[in-house]
C-alpha positions in Angstrom: 0.0 0.0 0.0 1.4 3.4 -1.1 1.1 5.2 2.3 1.7 2.2 4.5 4.1 2.8 7.5 7.0 1.0 5.8 6.7 3.3 2.8 7.0 6.5 4.8 10.6 7.3 4.1 10.9 11.1 4.0 14.4 11.8 2.7 17.5 10.1 1.3 20.7 11.9 1.6 19.1 15.0 3.2 20.1 13.6 6.6 23.7 13.5 5.4 23.4 17.1 4.1 22.1 18.2 7.5 25.0 16.5 9.2 27.4 18.1 6.8 25.9 21.6 7.4 25.9 21.1 11.2 29.6 20.2 11.1 29.5 18.7 14.6 27.4 21.4 16.2 24.3 20.6 18.1 22.3 23.6 16.9 22.5 25.4 13.6 20.3 27.8 11.6 19.6 26.8 7.9 18.0 29.1 5.4 16.2 27.4 2.5 14.7 29.0 -0.6 12.7 27.0 -3.1 12.3 28.3 -6.7 11.2 27.3 -10.1 13.8 29.6 -11.7 17.5 30.2 -11.1 18.1 33.0 -8.6 21.1 35.3 -8.2 21.8 34.2 -4.6 25.4 34.0 -3.4 26.7 31.9 -0.5 24.1 29.2 -1.1 24.5 25.5 -2.0 22.1 24.5 -4.7 19.9 21.4 -5.1 18.8 21.0 -8.7 15.9 18.7 -9.5 17.1 15.9 -11.8 14.0 13.7 -11.7 10.5 13.7 -10.2 7.5 11.5 -10.2 4.1 11.8 -8.4 4.5 8.6 -6.5 8.3 8.3 -6.4 9.4 11.7 -5.1 12.2 13.8 -6.5 16.0 13.5 -6.9 18.2 16.5 -6.6 21.9 16.9 -7.6 24.0 19.2 -5.3 26.4 21.9 -6.2 28.1 24.6 -4.2 28.8 22.5 -1.1 32.6 22.3 -0.5 32.7 18.7 0.7 29.3 17.3 0.0 28.9 15.6 -3.4 25.9 13.3 -3.4 22.3 13.4 -4.5 19.4 14.1 -2.3 15.9 12.5 -2.5 12.7 14.0 -1.1 9.4 12.1 -0.8 6.0 12.9 -2.2 5.0 14.5 1.0 6.6 17.6 -0.5 3.6 17.8 -2.8 1.3 18.0 0.2 3.4 20.7 1.8 4.5 22.8 -1.2 2.1 21.6 -4.0 5.1 20.8 -6.3 8.7 19.6 -6.4 10.7 22.9 -6.7 13.2 22.9 -9.6 15.9 24.6 -7.4 16.4 24.5 -3.6 19.0 26.9 -2.2 20.5 26.1 1.1 22.6 28.3 3.4 
């Protein structure tokens, strides 16, 4: 069943990104900007959507993070929260 408990994974790789951003600290502040178009923001790492599907979720490639080079997956709950999978997610 699609929304059964065992199918409720929320993220893949985002937990690693959060650990990378925290850099060992217990508390951090993260700013996130979602956009359908490229924005002229400096100092942000960028997640760029590479694939999305209504039931699968969305895959994002990452750039601009000095030592973080892996993809991030977010689940379809994003559609309930935002109504879409944003093309770009800026993280600072």
